[in-house]
N, C-alpha and C positions, 0 to 999 in steps of 0.2 A: 684674429681667428686662426687657429692652426688647421691647415688643410690635411685631411686624411686621404685625399684622392690619390690613386695610383692609376697609371695609364692602361694597364691590361692585367689579365689574370696571371701572367708569368711574374710580373712584379709583385702582385698581391701575395703569391705563394712562395716568394723568395725566402729561403731559409728552411723550408720543409725538408727534413732529412729522414733517412732510414731509422726505424725504431721509435719514431715519435708517437705520441698519443694525440689523436685528432678528434674533436667533436664535429659532427655534421648535422645541421638542422634538417627539419622536414618530418613528415608523417606519411609513411608509405612513399609515394612519389610526389606528394603535394608539398610544394615549397622547398624542394631540395636544391642545393647549390649546383646546378647542372654543369655550368662552365668550369667551376673549380674541381669537380669530380673528374671531368674529362682531362683537365690539366694534370691532376695527380696520376692518372693513367699514363699520360705522356711522359711525366717526370720519372716514371718507373721506380718510385720509392718503395722500399720493401719493409717487411717486418713491422707493419703499422698496428697500433691498437686503435680501433675506431669505436667511438661512442655515438650511437644513433638509435633512435627508436626502432627503426626497421633496417633491413639489409638490402633494400632495393629489390629488383627482380633480376632474372638471369642476364638480360641484355641491356640493362639500364640502371642508372643510379649506382649504388655501392656494388651492385652485381658485377659491374665492369672491373672493379678492383679485385673482387673475388675470383673472377675468371683468370686474371693474371697472377693470382696467389700473392697479392701485395699485402694482404691483411693476415696477421698472425693471430690476433685476438679481437673478437667482436663482443662489445658490451651493448646489449639490445633488450627490447621488451618483447617484440613480436617479429618473427622471422619466417612466417609460413608461406610467403609468396616466392621463395627462391630455392629452386631445386639444387643448384650448385652449392648453395650455403648448406643445405641439408646433407648433401653428399660429403662435403669437407668436414662437417661436424661429426657425422657418424663414422667417418674413416679416421678421425683423430688428427686430421691435417690442420684443423682450425679450432682454437680454444674459444669457447663460447661462455660468456657470463650472462645468463638470463637474469633480468632485473625487473621487478614489478614496475608497471608503467608510471604510477604515481611516484614511486621511489626514484626512478630514473629522472623524472622531471625535477624532483626536489634536490637530488644530488647536483643537478646542473644549477639550480637556483642558489643552493648553498654556496657553491663555488663562485657564483656571480657576486654575491653579497658578502663574501668573506667569512661565512660560518663553516668551521672545520668539520662539524658532524652534527647529527640530529637523531632523535629517536622516533621510530614509526612502528605501528603494530603489524604492518604488512610483512608477511613472510615468517612471522614467529612460528616455531614448531615445524618448519619445513627446511629443505636444503638451503634455502636462501639465507637462513640464520646461522648456518654452520660456521664456526670459527669467529663469530662476532659477539660482542658484548651484548647482553640482554639485561633489562632492568624492569622492575615493577613500578608502575605509577597508578595510584588509586585502584589497586586491585587488578590491573590489566598489564600484561607483559608486552614489552616493546623491544625492538632490535635497534642497535646503534648502527647507523649508516654514515660513512665518511663522504665528504664532498669529493667530487671528481677533481683530478689534477691532470690538466691537459696542456699541451704545448701550443696547439692552434685550435681555434673555434671558427668554423666556416659556416656562415649563415647566408640565407637568401631573403631579400626584402623586395617589395614592389617598387618603392621609391626611396631615395636617400639624397642627402645633400653632401657637399664637399667637407662639411664638418663632421660627418659620420652619423648624423641623426637619421633614424630609420622609420619608415611607415610600412606596415605589413597589410596585405589585402586578403580578406576572407579567411579561409581555413589554413592559409600559409602562416597564420599567426598561431603556430603550434609549438614545436620545440625550438624554433628559431629565437624568440625573445629571451628565454632563460639561458640560452647558450651564449648570448652576447656578454662579453666581459668575464666569462667563466674559464678562460684560458689565458696563457701569457700573451697571446696575440689573437685578436678577433678580426677576421676578414669578412666583409660583407659584399656580396655581389647583388646588384640591383638591376631592375628592368629599366629604370629611369633615374639618372643622376642629374641633380640640379644645383645651381650655386647656393651657397649658404645664405639663409634668410628668406628663401622662396617657400619653404614649408610652413604651413600654419602650425605654430607651437602647440595648439590644442589637439592636433592630429598626430603628433609624434608619439610613437609607441616606445622607442628606445633612444635615449639621448646619446650624442656622439662620444661622451666620455667612456662608453663601453666598447668603442670601436677604434681600432688602430689603422685599418686599411679599408678603403672602399673603392669599388670599380663598377663600371657599367658592363653587364654581360652582353655578349655579342648576339646570342640567340637562346631561346628557351622552347623546348618541345612541349613541356607541361603535360607529360603523358598521364594516362589514367590506367591503374593496374587492371581493372576488369570493367570494361565498358559494356553496359547493358542497354539495348535499344528495343523498341517495339518492332515486331515483324511488319513489313510493308503490306498494306492491304492489297496492293497490286499482285 
């Protein structure tokens, strides 16, 4: 058995350099690799291209990288929770490539399984299709989308073993699974890391072949973007 375990987040992100393209799992703030994002902030790497469904919020998640202007290009689907993102985009400081959510997911999955490109009807006739090949199938027009090309894919799972097998919990099973194996190096941070063989094979969502490095995160805030509660009767 080849162990994928590394001792800490610093070792996990060894090799991340300025100008790289990095995938980051999560949906909003659900299932984001919190420890890895904090380490990217500390490493102060610059001119990054980040692929993530969301751009975090102003003071958490990818918003921390945006605060320090470490991201040059953001490839996302929904970015409405981040005022600093909006400011940088409107001022021209940040290049933004908005991508339909299903297309974003499929571009990740295509990279994961080695498919160079695919056709989708999403975005045809809009700015999304500008400069891209289009083709008709059975009377309907489609846009050709290329798979993502990334240097690092950073994901977060609930539990993993030293062989890199991963189990996701609840809605954290969002963009994390299709980003595994979709880059040259996949880093998984987990809440619980166990020896190989302890996970039930029937419960594994992503096999270790898609993961190069795995470590146990030190802490997870698991923030919620907008918490809504009932008013107290008192």
